[in-house]
PDB file as gemmi writes it, atoms N, CA and C in Angstrom:
CRYST1    1.000    1.000    1.000  90.00  90.00  90.00 P 1                      
ATOM      1  N   MET A   1     141.074 254.509 174.117  1.00  0.00           N  
ATOM      2  CA  MET A   1     140.622 253.149 174.328  1.00  0.00           C  
ATOM      3  C   MET A   1     141.550 252.484 175.290  1.00  0.00           C  
ATOM      4  N   GLY A   2     141.039 251.887 176.327  1.00  0.00           N  
ATOM      5  CA  GLY A   2     141.815 251.253 177.344  1.00  0.00           C  
ATOM      6  C   GLY A   2     142.242 249.833 176.982  1.00  0.00           C  
ATOM      7  N   PHE A   3     143.096 249.266 177.786  1.00  0.00           N  
ATOM      8  CA  PHE A   3     143.675 247.948 177.545  1.00  0.00           C  
ATOM      9  C   PHE A   3     142.520 246.877 177.502  1.00  0.00           C  
ATOM     10  N   ALA A   4     141.624 246.923 178.422  1.00  0.00           N  
ATOM     11  CA  ALA A   4     140.500 245.933 178.489  1.00  0.00           C  
ATOM     12  C   ALA A   4     139.656 246.042 177.236  1.00  0.00           C  
ATOM     13  N   GLU A   5     139.400 247.249 176.812  1.00  0.00           N  
ATOM     14  CA  GLU A   5     138.593 247.456 175.569  1.00  0.00           C  
ATOM     15  C   GLU A   5     139.282 246.848 174.348  1.00  0.00           C  
ATOM     16  N   LYS A   6     140.581 247.099 174.259  1.00  0.00           N  
ATOM     17  CA  LYS A   6     141.319 246.551 173.163  1.00  0.00           C  
ATOM     18  C   LYS A   6     141.287 245.046 173.172  1.00  0.00           C  
ATOM     19  N   LYS A   7     141.416 244.441 174.323  1.00  0.00           N  
ATOM     20  CA  LYS A   7     141.367 243.002 174.415  1.00  0.00           C  
ATOM     21  C   LYS A   7     139.996 242.467 173.951  1.00  0.00           C  
ATOM     22  N   GLU A   8     138.957 243.147 174.346  1.00  0.00           N  
ATOM     23  CA  GLU A   8     137.612 242.756 173.923  1.00  0.00           C  
ATOM     24  C   GLU A   8     137.438 242.826 172.424  1.00  0.00           C  
ATOM     25  N   ILE A   9     137.954 243.891 171.830  1.00  0.00           N  
ATOM     26  CA  ILE A   9     137.884 244.036 170.373  1.00  0.00           C  
ATOM     27  C   ILE A   9     138.630 242.855 169.633  1.00  0.00           C  
ATOM     28  N   ILE A  10     139.827 242.578 170.177  1.00  0.00           N  
ATOM     29  CA  ILE A  10     140.600 241.506 169.598  1.00  0.00           C  
ATOM     30  C   ILE A  10     139.880 240.183 169.780  1.00  0.00           C  
ATOM     31  N   MET A  11     139.299 239.931 170.922  1.00  0.00           N  
ATOM     32  CA  MET A  11     138.568 238.699 171.152  1.00  0.00           C  
ATOM     33  C   MET A  11     137.407 238.548 170.181  1.00  0.00           C  
ATOM     34  N   GLU A  12     136.714 239.653 169.934  1.00  0.00           N  
ATOM     35  CA  GLU A  12     135.597 239.638 168.992  1.00  0.00           C  
ATOM     36  C   GLU A  12     136.067 239.362 167.569  1.00  0.00           C  
ATOM     37  N   ILE A  13     137.223 239.939 167.165  1.00  0.00           N  
ATOM     38  CA  ILE A  13     137.799 239.664 165.881  1.00  0.00           C  
ATOM     39  C   ILE A  13     138.145 238.184 165.749  1.00  0.00           C  
ATOM     40  N   VAL A  14     138.769 237.622 166.807  1.00  0.00           N  
ATOM     41  CA  VAL A  14     139.124 236.205 166.776  1.00  0.00           C  
ATOM     42  C   VAL A  14     137.939 235.327 166.723  1.00  0.00           C  
ATOM     43  N   ARG A  15     136.854 235.667 167.469  1.00  0.00           N  
ATOM     44  CA  ARG A  15     135.680 234.836 167.448  1.00  0.00           C  
ATOM     45  C   ARG A  15     135.040 234.768 166.055  1.00  0.00           C  
ATOM     46  N   ASN A  16     135.153 235.869 165.292  1.00  0.00           N  
ATOM     47  CA  ASN A  16     134.508 235.979 163.986  1.00  0.00           C  
ATOM     48  C   ASN A  16     135.473 235.700 162.802  1.00  0.00           C  
ATOM     49  N   ALA A  17     136.706 235.345 163.133  1.00  0.00           N  
ATOM     50  CA  ALA A  17     137.732 235.187 162.104  1.00  0.00           C  
ATOM     51  C   ALA A  17     137.623 233.936 161.316  1.00  0.00           C  
ATOM     52  N   ASP A  18     137.988 234.003 160.009  1.00  0.00           N  
ATOM     53  CA  ASP A  18     138.091 232.787 159.228  1.00  0.00           C  
ATOM     54  C   ASP A  18     139.471 232.192 159.380  1.00  0.00           C  
ATOM     55  N   ASP A  19     139.746 231.062 158.719  1.00  0.00           N  
ATOM     56  CA  ASP A  19     141.020 230.386 158.894  1.00  0.00           C  
ATOM     57  C   ASP A  19     142.184 231.249 158.444  1.00  0.00           C  
ATOM     58  N   LYS A  20     142.039 231.992 157.360  1.00  0.00           N  
ATOM     59  CA  LYS A  20     143.119 232.848 156.832  1.00  0.00           C  
ATOM     60  C   LYS A  20     143.519 233.955 157.847  1.00  0.00           C  
ATOM     61  N   LEU A  21     142.488 234.621 158.437  1.00  0.00           N  
ATOM     62  CA  LEU A  21     142.777 235.662 159.395  1.00  0.00           C  
ATOM     63  C   LEU A  21     143.396 235.090 160.666  1.00  0.00           C  
ATOM     64  N   LEU A  22     142.954 233.938 161.102  1.00  0.00           N  
ATOM     65  CA  LEU A  22     143.513 233.330 162.310  1.00  0.00           C  
ATOM     66  C   LEU A  22     145.008 233.006 162.054  1.00  0.00           C  
ATOM     67  N   GLY A  23     145.350 232.508 160.833  1.00  0.00           N  
ATOM     68  CA  GLY A  23     146.714 232.246 160.509  1.00  0.00           C  
ATOM     69  C   GLY A  23     147.546 233.503 160.548  1.00  0.00           C  
ATOM     70  N   LEU A  24     147.030 234.608 160.030  1.00  0.00           N  
ATOM     71  CA  LEU A  24     147.717 235.881 160.096  1.00  0.00           C  
ATOM     72  C   LEU A  24     147.945 236.406 161.476  1.00  0.00           C  
ATOM     73  N   ILE A  25     146.906 236.241 162.296  1.00  0.00           N  
ATOM     74  CA  ILE A  25     147.018 236.686 163.716  1.00  0.00           C  
ATOM     75  C   ILE A  25     148.089 235.865 164.432  1.00  0.00           C  
ATOM     76  N   ILE A  26     148.122 234.547 164.189  1.00  0.00           N  
ATOM     77  CA  ILE A  26     149.083 233.671 164.860  1.00  0.00           C  
ATOM     78  C   ILE A  26     150.456 234.049 164.375  1.00  0.00           C  
ATOM     79  N   ALA A  27     150.651 234.245 163.080  1.00  0.00           N  
ATOM     80  CA  ALA A  27     151.959 234.613 162.536  1.00  0.00           C  
ATOM     81  C   ALA A  27     152.463 235.934 163.098  1.00  0.00           C  
ATOM     82  N   LEU A  28     151.593 236.901 163.199  1.00  0.00           N  
ATOM     83  CA  LEU A  28     151.942 238.232 163.733  1.00  0.00           C  
ATOM     84  C   LEU A  28     152.357 238.104 165.225  1.00  0.00           C  
ATOM     85  N   ALA A  29     151.548 237.350 166.010  1.00  0.00           N  
ATOM     86  CA  ALA A  29     151.855 237.165 167.426  1.00  0.00           C  
ATOM     87  C   ALA A  29     153.204 236.433 167.591  1.00  0.00           C  
ATOM     88  N   ASN A  30     153.437 235.417 166.786  1.00  0.00           N  
ATOM     89  CA  ASN A  30     154.681 234.697 166.867  1.00  0.00           C  
ATOM     90  C   ASN A  30     155.873 235.589 166.559  1.00  0.00           C  
ATOM     91  N   GLU A  31     155.754 236.347 165.513  1.00  0.00           N  
ATOM     92  CA  GLU A  31     156.863 237.270 165.140  1.00  0.00           C  
ATOM     93  C   GLU A  31     157.067 238.296 166.233  1.00  0.00           C  
ATOM     94  N   TYR A  32     156.023 238.859 166.773  1.00  0.00           N  
ATOM     95  CA  TYR A  32     156.134 239.843 167.858  1.00  0.00           C  
ATOM     96  C   TYR A  32     156.800 239.245 169.078  1.00  0.00           C  
ATOM     97  N   ASN A  33     156.421 238.049 169.436  1.00  0.00           N  
ATOM     98  CA  ASN A  33     156.924 237.424 170.648  1.00  0.00           C  
ATOM     99  C   ASN A  33     158.387 236.952 170.522  1.00  0.00           C  
ATOM    100  N   HIS A  34     158.831 236.732 169.282  1.00  0.00           N  
ATOM    101  CA  HIS A  34     160.195 236.190 169.142  1.00  0.00           C  
ATOM    102  C   HIS A  34     161.200 237.210 168.692  1.00  0.00           C  
ATOM    103  N   GLN A  35     160.840 238.460 168.626  1.00  0.00           N  
ATOM    104  CA  GLN A  35     161.824 239.472 168.296  1.00  0.00           C  
ATOM    105  C   GLN A  35     162.701 239.753 169.471  1.00  0.00           C  
ATOM    106  N   GLU A  36     163.999 239.938 169.157  1.00  0.00           N  
ATOM    107  CA  GLU A  36     164.919 240.323 170.222  1.00  0.00           C  
ATOM    108  C   GLU A  36     165.247 241.779 170.085  1.00  0.00           C  
ATOM    109  N   TYR A  37     164.909 242.562 171.119  1.00  0.00           N  
ATOM    110  CA  TYR A  37     165.149 243.990 171.048  1.00  0.00           C  
ATOM    111  C   TYR A  37     166.547 244.295 171.633  1.00  0.00           C  
ATOM    112  N   GLN A  38     167.256 245.106 170.965  1.00  0.00           N  
ATOM    113  CA  GLN A  38     168.541 245.573 171.434  1.00  0.00           C  
ATOM    114  C   GLN A  38     168.464 246.991 171.892  1.00  0.00           C  
ATOM    115  N   PHE A  39     168.818 247.211 173.134  1.00  0.00           N  
ATOM    116  CA  PHE A  39     168.789 248.599 173.680  1.00  0.00           C  
ATOM    117  C   PHE A  39     169.942 249.384 173.152  1.00  0.00           C  
ATOM    118  N   SER A  40     169.715 250.648 172.851  1.00  0.00           N  
ATOM    119  CA  SER A  40     170.773 251.541 172.323  1.00  0.00           C  
ATOM    120  C   SER A  40     171.649 251.949 173.503  1.00  0.00           C  
ATOM    121  N   GLU A  41     172.800 252.470 173.167  1.00  0.00           N  
ATOM    122  CA  GLU A  41     173.724 252.987 174.209  1.00  0.00           C  
ATOM    123  C   GLU A  41     173.076 254.057 175.071  1.00  0.00           C  
ATOM    124  N   GLU A  42     172.280 254.917 174.417  1.00  0.00           N  
ATOM    125  CA  GLU A  42     171.595 255.990 175.124  1.00  0.00           C  
ATOM    126  C   GLU A  42     170.584 255.415 176.112  1.00  0.00           C  
ATOM    127  N   GLU A  43     169.815 254.402 175.666  1.00  0.00           N  
ATOM    128  CA  GLU A  43     168.831 253.790 176.564  1.00  0.00           C  
ATOM    129  C   GLU A  43     169.514 253.134 177.796  1.00  0.00           C  
ATOM    130  N   ILE A  44     170.619 252.416 177.526  1.00  0.00           N  
ATOM    131  CA  ILE A  44     171.358 251.789 178.631  1.00  0.00           C  
ATOM    132  C   ILE A  44     171.864 252.823 179.573  1.00  0.00           C  
ATOM    133  N   LYS A  45     172.392 253.928 179.040  1.00  0.00           N  
ATOM    134  CA  LYS A  45     172.856 255.015 179.916  1.00  0.00           C  
ATOM    135  C   LYS A  45     171.747 255.522 180.831  1.00  0.00           C  
ATOM    136  N   LYS A  46     170.541 255.739 180.220  1.00  0.00           N  
ATOM    137  CA  LYS A  46     169.425 256.242 180.998  1.00  0.00           C  
ATOM    138  C   LYS A  46     169.032 255.269 182.068  1.00  0.00           C  
ATOM    139  N   PHE A  47     169.012 253.946 181.707  1.00  0.00           N  
ATOM    140  CA  PHE A  47     168.690 252.907 182.755  1.00  0.00           C  
ATOM    141  C   PHE A  47     169.665 252.968 183.898  1.00  0.00           C  
ATOM    142  N   GLU A  48     170.947 253.075 183.575  1.00  0.00           N  
ATOM    143  CA  GLU A  48     171.981 253.120 184.582  1.00  0.00           C  
ATOM    144  C   GLU A  48     171.849 254.349 185.466  1.00  0.00           C  
ATOM    145  N   GLU A  49     171.578 255.537 184.854  1.00  0.00           N  
ATOM    146  CA  GLU A  49     171.404 256.781 185.574  1.00  0.00           C  
ATOM    147  C   GLU A  49     170.174 256.652 186.535  1.00  0.00           C  
ATOM    148  N   SER A  50     169.110 256.088 186.022  1.00  0.00           N  
ATOM    149  CA  SER A  50     167.910 255.889 186.869  1.00  0.00           C  
ATOM    150  C   SER A  50     168.201 254.995 188.028  1.00  0.00           C  
ATOM    151  N   ARG A  51     168.932 253.887 187.774  1.00  0.00           N  
ATOM    152  CA  ARG A  51     169.328 253.005 188.810  1.00  0.00           C  
ATOM    153  C   ARG A  51     170.149 253.670 189.888  1.00  0.00           C  
ATOM    154  N   ASP A  52     171.204 254.431 189.437  1.00  0.00           N  
ATOM    155  CA  ASP A  52     172.052 255.126 190.364  1.00  0.00           C  
ATOM    156  C   ASP A  52     171.321 256.148 191.222  1.00  0.00           C  
ATOM    157  N   GLU A  53     170.365 256.863 190.596  1.00  0.00           N  
ATOM    158  CA  GLU A  53     169.585 257.869 191.341  1.00  0.00           C  
ATOM    159  C   GLU A  53     168.737 257.109 192.387  1.00  0.00           C  
ATOM    160  N   PHE A  54     168.165 255.990 192.040  1.00  0.00           N  
ATOM    161  CA  PHE A  54     167.390 255.260 192.968  1.00  0.00           C  
ATOM    162  C   PHE A  54     168.197 254.785 194.149  1.00  0.00           C  
ATOM    163  N   TYR A  55     169.357 254.222 193.882  1.00  0.00           N  
ATOM    164  CA  TYR A  55     170.226 253.766 194.990  1.00  0.00           C  
ATOM    165  C   TYR A  55     170.623 254.948 195.893  1.00  0.00           C  
ATOM    166  N   ALA A  56     170.962 256.064 195.292  1.00  0.00           N  
ATOM    167  CA  ALA A  56     171.360 257.224 196.026  1.00  0.00           C  
ATOM    168  C   ALA A  56     170.245 257.828 196.901  1.00  0.00           C  
ATOM    169  N   SER A  57     168.981 257.574 196.493  1.00  0.00           N  
ATOM    170  CA  SER A  57     167.868 258.151 197.228  1.00  0.00           C  
ATOM    171  C   SER A  57     167.638 257.456 198.544  1.00  0.00           C  
ATOM    172  N   GLY A  58     168.104 256.214 198.738  1.00  0.00           N  
ATOM    173  CA  GLY A  58     167.857 255.485 199.956  1.00  0.00           C  
ATOM    174  C   GLY A  58     166.488 254.852 200.065  1.00  0.00           C  
ATOM    175  N   LYS A  59     165.717 254.983 199.023  1.00  0.00           N  
ATOM    176  CA  LYS A  59     164.369 254.405 199.060  1.00  0.00           C  
ATOM    177  C   LYS A  59     164.420 252.861 199.022  1.00  0.00           C  
ATOM    178  N   LYS A  60     163.381 252.228 199.564  1.00  0.00           N  
ATOM    179  CA  LYS A  60     163.266 250.797 199.534  1.00  0.00           C  
ATOM    180  C   LYS A  60     162.629 250.362 198.189  1.00  0.00           C  
ATOM    181  N   GLY A  61     163.155 249.380 197.558  1.00  0.00           N  
ATOM    182  CA  GLY A  61     162.622 248.872 196.326  1.00  0.00           C  
ATOM    183  C   GLY A  61     161.656 247.717 196.606  1.00  0.00           C  
ATOM    184  N   PHE A  62     161.329 246.953 195.591  1.00  0.00           N  
ATOM    185  CA  PHE A  62     160.414 245.833 195.702  1.00  0.00           C  
ATOM    186  C   PHE A  62     161.131 244.580 195.233  1.00  0.00           C  
ATOM    187  N   THR A  63     160.786 243.426 195.799  1.00  0.00           N  
ATOM    188  CA  THR A  63     161.307 242.138 195.380  1.00  0.00           C  
ATOM    189  C   THR A  63     160.601 241.810 194.066  1.00  0.00           C  
ATOM    190  N   VAL A  64     161.152 240.851 193.355  1.00  0.00           N  
ATOM    191  CA  VAL A  64     160.513 240.409 192.103  1.00  0.00           C  
ATOM    192  C   VAL A  64     159.106 239.935 192.405  1.00  0.00           C  
ATOM    193  N   GLU A  65     158.946 239.182 193.448  1.00  0.00           N  
ATOM    194  CA  GLU A  65     157.653 238.662 193.858  1.00  0.00           C  
ATOM    195  C   GLU A  65     156.647 239.781 194.152  1.00  0.00           C  
ATOM    196  N   GLU A  66     157.056 240.785 194.863  1.00  0.00           N  
ATOM    197  CA  GLU A  66     156.196 241.953 195.159  1.00  0.00           C  
ATOM    198  C   GLU A  66     155.824 242.706 193.893  1.00  0.00           C  
ATOM    199  N   SER A  67     156.765 242.857 192.990  1.00  0.00           N  
ATOM    200  CA  SER A  67     156.467 243.572 191.742  1.00  0.00           C  
ATOM    201  C   SER A  67     155.494 242.754 190.869  1.00  0.00           C  
ATOM    202  N   LEU A  68     155.692 241.461 190.751  1.00  0.00           N  
ATOM    203  CA  LEU A  68     154.748 240.616 189.960  1.00  0.00           C  
ATOM    204  C   LEU A  68     153.330 240.616 190.602  1.00  0.00           C  
ATOM    205  N   LYS A  69     153.298 240.488 191.901  1.00  0.00           N  
ATOM    206  CA  LYS A  69     151.997 240.555 192.576  1.00  0.00           C  
ATOM    207  C   LYS A  69     151.280 241.849 192.292  1.00  0.00           C  
ATOM    208  N   SER A  70     151.965 242.973 192.374  1.00  0.00           N  
ATOM    209  CA  SER A  70     151.381 244.270 192.090  1.00  0.00           C  
ATOM    210  C   SER A  70     150.884 244.406 190.682  1.00  0.00           C  
ATOM    211  N   LEU A  71     151.715 243.923 189.735  1.00  0.00           N  
ATOM    212  CA  LEU A  71     151.353 243.989 188.303  1.00  0.00           C  
ATOM    213  C   LEU A  71     150.074 243.098 188.029  1.00  0.00           C  
ATOM    214  N   LYS A  72     150.069 241.920 188.618  1.00  0.00           N  
ATOM    215  CA  LYS A  72     148.911 241.019 188.435  1.00  0.00           C  
ATOM    216  C   LYS A  72     147.635 241.639 188.961  1.00  0.00           C  
ATOM    217  N   GLU A  73     147.746 242.259 190.094  1.00  0.00           N  
ATOM    218  CA  GLU A  73     146.542 242.932 190.709  1.00  0.00           C  
ATOM    219  C   GLU A  73     146.069 244.064 189.829  1.00  0.00           C  
ATOM    220  N   LYS A  74     146.979 244.812 189.206  1.00  0.00           N  
ATOM    221  CA  LYS A  74     146.586 245.920 188.320  1.00  0.00           C  
ATOM    222  C   LYS A  74     145.897 245.427 187.052  1.00  0.00           C  
ATOM    223  N   LEU A  75     146.311 244.247 186.588  1.00  0.00           N  
ATOM    224  CA  LEU A  75     145.741 243.671 185.329  1.00  0.00           C  
ATOM    225  C   LEU A  75     144.409 243.023 185.516  1.00  0.00           C  
ATOM    226  N   LYS A  76     143.970 242.808 186.726  1.00  0.00           N  
ATOM    227  CA  LYS A  76     142.677 242.128 186.959  1.00  0.00           C  
ATOM    228  C   LYS A  76     141.504 243.010 186.550  1.00  0.00           C  
TER     229      LYS A  76                                                      
END                                                                             
């Protein structure tokens, strides 16, 4: 099931939800959005290795604006 299909299913659930279910969905979304994730030492090491490999490759990266534009286009 793709991302767009999942969104449609969620939208249908929300459209048909009673007050109790809407409250649960809101609580779940709030909890999900306010969690602070801590990266492990191993994850940080992998990020740093990936960064170092990228810099060593000499490839051109993307600006924040270019990255956001690309992501927004993919989500349309």
